[in-house]
SERO-4910 file (N, C-alpha, C, O; in steps of 0.05 Angstrom, whole numbers):
BEGIN
 pado doro    nc1    nc2    nc3   cac1   cac2   cac3    cc1    cc2    cc3    oc1    oc2    oc3
  Met    A   3964   -276   3903   3970   -293   3878   3950   -311   3881   3937   -311   3902
  Pro    A   3942   -329   3862   3921   -348   3855   3940   -380   3869   3964   -382   3872
  Asp    A   3924   -397   3874   3932   -423   3884   3931   -439   3861   3916   -436   3842
  His    A   3953   -461   3864   3959   -478   3840   3952   -505   3853   3959   -513   3875
  Val    A   3936   -517   3836   3929   -549   3844   3937   -571   3826   3927   -575   3803
  Leu    A   3956   -585   3838   3969   -606   3821   3950   -640   3824   3942   -651   3844
  Val    A   3949   -644   3805   3935   -672   3804   3957   -697   3796   3980   -693   3788
  Val    A   3945   -720   3799   3960   -745   3788   3972   -741   3762   3959   -732   3742
  Gly    A   3993   -747   3761   4013   -740   3732   4022   -718   3725   4036   -715   3706
  Asp    A   4012   -696   3744   4028   -667   3741   4058   -669   3748   4066   -684   3766
  Thr    A   4074   -652   3734   4103   -650   3745   4101   -619   3749   4088   -601   3738
  Leu    A   4120   -620   3772   4128   -595   3781   4159   -591   3772   4175   -610   3776
  Val    A   4168   -570   3762   4200   -572   3757   4209   -544   3773   4199   -522   3772
  Val    A   4228   -554   3788   4243   -539   3805   4272   -536   3794   4285   -554   3783
  Ala    A   4282   -510   3798   4307   -501   3790   4318   -519   3763   4338   -534   3762
  Ala    A   4301   -515   3745   4304   -522   3717   4321   -557   3713   4329   -566   3692
  Ala    A   4324   -570   3740   4328   -595   3733   4317   -616   3750   4321   -640   3745
  Ile    A   4304   -607   3770   4295   -624   3787   4264   -625   3781   4251   -604   3782
  Arg    A   4252   -650   3776   4228   -655   3773   4208   -673   3788   4208   -697   3786
  Leu    A   4189   -657   3804   4175   -673   3819   4147   -680   3808   4132   -663   3799
  Thr    A   4141   -705   3809   4120   -714   3793   4095   -723   3810   4106   -736   3828
  Val    A   4069   -723   3815   4050   -732   3832   4043   -759   3822   4032   -761   3800
  Leu    A   4050   -780   3839   4044   -807   3830   4014   -817   3839   3999   -833   3828
  Ala    A   4010   -803   3861   3991   -813   3873   3975   -792   3896   3987   -772   3903
  Val    A   3950   -796   3906   3945   -785   3929   3917   -796   3943   3894   -798   3933
  Lys    A   3924   -801   3965   3906   -818   3981   3900   -805   4008   3915   -803   4027
  Glu    A   3876   -796   4007   3868   -782   4035   3880   -754   4040   3870   -734   4030
  Asp    A   3898   -752   4054   3917   -729   4067   3945   -732   4059   3962   -715   4062
  Arg    A   3951   -760   4046   3978   -768   4034   3978   -765   4006   3958   -769   3992
  Val    A   4008   -757   3997   4010   -755   3969   4037   -763   3961   4056   -751   3970
  Leu    A   4041   -781   3945   4063   -795   3931   4081   -777   3910   4074   -773   3886
  Leu    A   4102   -770   3919   4115   -751   3894   4142   -772   3886   4155   -786   3901
  Gly    A   4143   -769   3857   4164   -782   3843   4193   -759   3838   4190   -737   3827
  Val    A   4211   -767   3845   4228   -750   3846   4250   -753   3825   4265   -772   3828
  Ser    A   4255   -736   3802   4283   -735   3781   4299   -711   3785   4293   -687   3785
  Ala    A   4322   -723   3791   4343   -703   3792   4374   -711   3781   4382   -735   3783
  Pro    A   4387   -692   3770   4413   -701   3758   4429   -719   3773   4420   -722   3796
  Gly    A   4453   -733   3767   4465   -740   3783   4485   -727   3796   4493   -707   3783
  Pro    A   4493   -729   3812   4521   -713   3827   4542   -713   3806   4546   -732   3792
  Ser    A   4557   -684   3805   4574   -687   3791   4600   -698   3796   4603   -707   3819
  Gly    A   4617   -700   3781   4644   -713   3785   4663   -706   3811   4678   -722   3822
  Arg    A   4658   -670   3821   4670   -659   3838   4657   -660   3863   4671   -656   3883
  Gly    A   4628   -664   3867   4612   -670   3887   4610   -635   3896   4613   -628   3920
  Gly    A   4606   -618   3878   4599   -593   3886   4593   -573   3867   4592   -580   3844
  Pro    A   4590   -550   3871   4579   -527   3849   4602   -525   3831   4624   -532   3841
  Pro    A   4602   -518   3807   4622   -506   3798   4638   -480   3806   4626   -460   3812
  Gly    A   4667   -481   3806   4684   -462   3814   4688   -463   3842   4706   -449   3851
  Val    A   4670   -482   3867   4677   -475   3890   4691   -496   3897   4680   -517   3891
  Arg    A   4720   -498   3912   4738   -520   3913   4735   -522   3951   4735   -507   3969
  Arg    A   4734   -550   3947   4741   -557   3977   4767   -565   3982   4782   -576   3966
  Lys    A   4772   -555   4013   4793   -568   4021   4793   -598   4031   4773   -604   4044
  Arg    A   4812   -617   4028   4817   -643   4037   4821   -640   4071   4833   -623   4084
  Arg    A   4808   -660   4076   4813   -667   4105   4835   -686   4109   4839   -704   4093
  Pro    A   4850   -682   4131   4874   -704   4130   4864   -734   4138   4847   -729   4155
  Arg    A   4864   -753   4136   4863   -775   4145   4870   -783   4174   4892   -781   4184
  Arg    A   4850   -791   4184   4865   -801   4211   4862   -830   4206   4852   -844   4189
  Thr    A   4876   -835   4230   4888   -868   4232   4883   -872   4254   4889   -854   4270
  Ala    A   4871   -898   4264   4864   -908   4286   4888   -909   4312   4912   -915   4312
  Thr    A   4876   -904   4324   4905   -899   4357   4895   -927   4368   4870   -930   4370
  Pro    A   4914   -949   4375   4906   -974   4386   4908   -961   4418   4928   -948   4424
  Thr    A   4886   -965   4440   4887   -961   4469   4888   -992   4486   4876  -1011   4477
  Pro    A   4899   -992   4501   4901  -1012   4518   4877  -1015   4532   4866   -996   4542
  Leu    A   4862  -1047   4535   4839  -1049   4550   4848  -1048   4583   4870  -1053   4593
  Pro    A   4823  -1040   4598   4833  -1034   4622   4831  -1065   4636   4817  -1083   4630
  Ser    A   4854  -1063   4660   4868  -1087   4665   4835  -1097   4681   4818  -1081   4689
  Glu    A   4834  -1124   4683   4808  -1133   4701   4824  -1143   4730   4841  -1161   4732
  Asn    A   4815  -1129   4746   4820  -1139   4773   4806  -1144   4791   4815  -1151   4812
***
């Protein structure tokens, strides 16, 4: 399989929705720009239901007595 080289300005598309753009290259460092769709209203993949966790309430605890 041949190697692929990306240069400044090139964009790599991942999973048809996430885009990585090479913004700068300096010595051994690469600056990438990331573009991805925002979260869905439900917060997960379609068709997957999440269980709601019960809310926890704070329980007051007495302070240790100073002796």
